[in-house]
C-alpha positions in Angstrom: 86.4 67.3 135.5 88.4 69.9 137.0 89.8 73.2 135.6 93.2 71.6 135.6 92.4 68.5 133.4 89.7 70.4 131.2 92.7 73.0 130.4 95.3 70.3 130.0 93.2 68.2 127.2 92.6 72.0 125.7 96.3 72.1 125.7 96.7 68.6 124.0 94.4 69.2 121.6 95.4 72.5 120.8 99.2 71.1 120.4 98.5 67.9 118.4 94.8 68.6 116.7 95.4 72.0 115.7 99.1 72.1 115.6 99.5 75.5 116.6 102.8 77.1 117.9 103.6 77.9 121.0 102.8 81.0 121.7 99.2 80.4 120.4 99.0 77.4 122.6 100.2 79.8 125.8 97.8 82.3 124.7 94.8 80.4 125.0 95.5 78.7 127.8 96.2 82.1 129.6 92.9 83.3 128.1 91.2 80.2 129.8 93.3 80.3 132.8 91.7 83.8 133.5 88.5 82.5 133.6 89.3 80.3 135.6 90.8 82.8 137.9 87.7 85.0 137.5 85.5 82.4 138.7 87.5 81.7 141.7 87.0 85.4 142.7 83.7 85.2 142.5 83.5 83.0 144.8 81.8 80.3 143.2 83.2 76.6 143.0 82.0 76.0 139.5 83.7 73.9 137.2 84.1 74.2 133.6 80.9 72.3 132.4 79.2 74.1 134.8 79.9 77.6 133.4 77.0 79.2 131.8 76.5 82.3 129.4 75.3 85.2 132.3 78.7 83.9 133.9 80.4 84.7 130.9 79.1 87.9 130.4 79.8 88.8 133.7 83.4 88.0 133.1 83.2 90.6 130.0 82.1 92.9 132.6 85.4 92.1 134.6 87.7 92.3 131.8 85.9 95.9 131.4 86.6 96.6 134.9 90.2 95.7 134.7 90.7 98.3 131.9 91.8 95.7 129.3 91.3 97.4 126.4 88.9 95.8 123.7 91.1 94.2 121.1 92.6 92.0 123.7 89.1 91.5 125.2 88.4 90.5 122.0 91.6 87.8 121.7 90.3 86.3 125.2 86.7 86.2 123.9 88.3 84.0 120.9 90.1 81.8 123.0 87.3 81.4 125.5 84.9 80.3 122.6 87.0 77.8 121.3 87.5 76.1 124.7 83.8 75.7 125.3 83.7 74.7 121.4 86.5 71.9 122.3 84.4 70.9 125.1 81.4 70.3 123.0 83.8 68.5 120.1 84.6 66.0 122.3 81.4 65.4 123.7 82.0 66.9 127.1 78.9 68.7 126.9 76.3 69.0 124.8 75.6 73.1 125.1 78.0 75.7 124.3 77.6 78.8 126.6 80.1 81.0 125.2 77.8 80.8 121.5 75.9 84.2 122.3 79.2 86.0 123.4 79.7 88.5 121.2 83.9 90.1 121.5 83.4 94.1 121.6 83.1 95.6 118.0 86.6 96.8 117.4 86.9 99.9 115.3 88.6 100.3 112.0 91.9 102.4 111.6 91.9 104.2 108.7 95.7 103.8 107.1 97.8 106.9 107.8 98.3 108.7 104.7 101.1 111.2 103.2 99.8 114.6 102.8 100.2 116.9 99.4 103.1 118.7 101.2 104.9 115.3 102.1 104.4 114.5 98.9 105.9 117.1 97.1 108.9 116.6 99.1 109.5 113.1 98.0 108.8 114.1 94.6 111.8 117.4 95.1 114.0 115.2 96.8 114.2 112.8 93.2 117.4 113.4 91.6 116.7 113.7 87.7 120.0 113.9 86.6 120.2 109.9 87.0 118.7 107.3 85.0 116.8 106.1 87.8 115.5 110.2 88.6 113.0 109.5 85.7 111.9 105.9 86.9 111.5 107.2 90.7 109.3 110.1 89.7 107.4 108.0 87.3 106.9 105.4 89.9 105.7 107.7 92.5 103.9 109.8 90.6 101.7 106.6 89.6 101.3 105.1 93.0 100.1 108.6 93.9 97.8 109.4 91.4 96.1 105.5 91.4 96.4 104.5 94.7 97.8 101.2 93.9 99.8 98.9 96.7 103.2 98.8 95.7 103.1 94.7 95.0 100.7 95.7 92.4 102.7 98.2 91.1 105.9 96.2 91.1 103.6 93.3 88.9 102.4 95.8 86.3 103.1 95.2 82.5 103.5 97.7 79.6 100.3 96.2 78.4 98.7 97.3 81.4 99.0 100.9 80.9 96.5 102.6 78.8 97.5 105.5 77.8 94.9 107.0 75.6 92.2 106.6 78.3 93.7 106.8 81.3 93.3 103.3 83.2 95.8 100.7 84.5 94.9 97.3 84.2 95.6 95.3 88.3 95.9 92.4 89.0 95.1 92.4 93.0 94.5 90.3 95.8 93.4 87.2 95.3 94.1 87.4 91.5 91.3 89.9 91.0 91.8 91.9 88.1 90.3 95.4 88.1 90.4 98.7 85.6 92.2 101.7 88.1 92.1 105.1 86.8 95.3 106.8 86.7 96.4 110.6 87.1 97.8 112.9 84.0 100.9 113.4 85.4 101.6 109.9 86.5 100.8 109.2 82.5 103.4 111.7 81.3 106.2 110.7 83.2 105.6 107.0 82.6 105.6 107.9 79.6 108.8 110.5 79.9 110.7 107.2 81.4 109.5 104.7 78.8 110.3 106.7 75.6 113.1 109.0 76.7 115.1 106.5 79.1 
């Protein structure tokens, strides 16, 4: 089976069996096209079913030499792995040369956080002369002191606030419930908003 034939079959599989969007299908086909071009550049006439693990390792080195970022390399490797799994699934081959290939490790970035001064500027900008002022102060203080997601804050109910022990009962991702400590300043402004406004 030639590259052209196998890529066409893979494309049909992605569209019909996996119902992927055109953008995703194009990305997967582009990944396999890169692999095909690599085999041509190597001066080898390897067909898809002749590609081995060592060829894929050289392909990874080639991607690095091209200056492709690790995150993009990981996506290409994911596409290549899907291609060889497809060939195995359709029983064109019994072995999967991509099974032992690992994508580059991606470091997880920590989210950006606001500095103490930035938080102070936000709090200073709140207009306390309106009814929304104490509410906004309670919101900002609660977010800042507890580290809640905005969606978690929005779903808080009065019964979830335990003023006596300084905890919030939070329903987070996956409907998982947890207790979250909340600062005294946040509790103070929650109390002002609830009882005075």
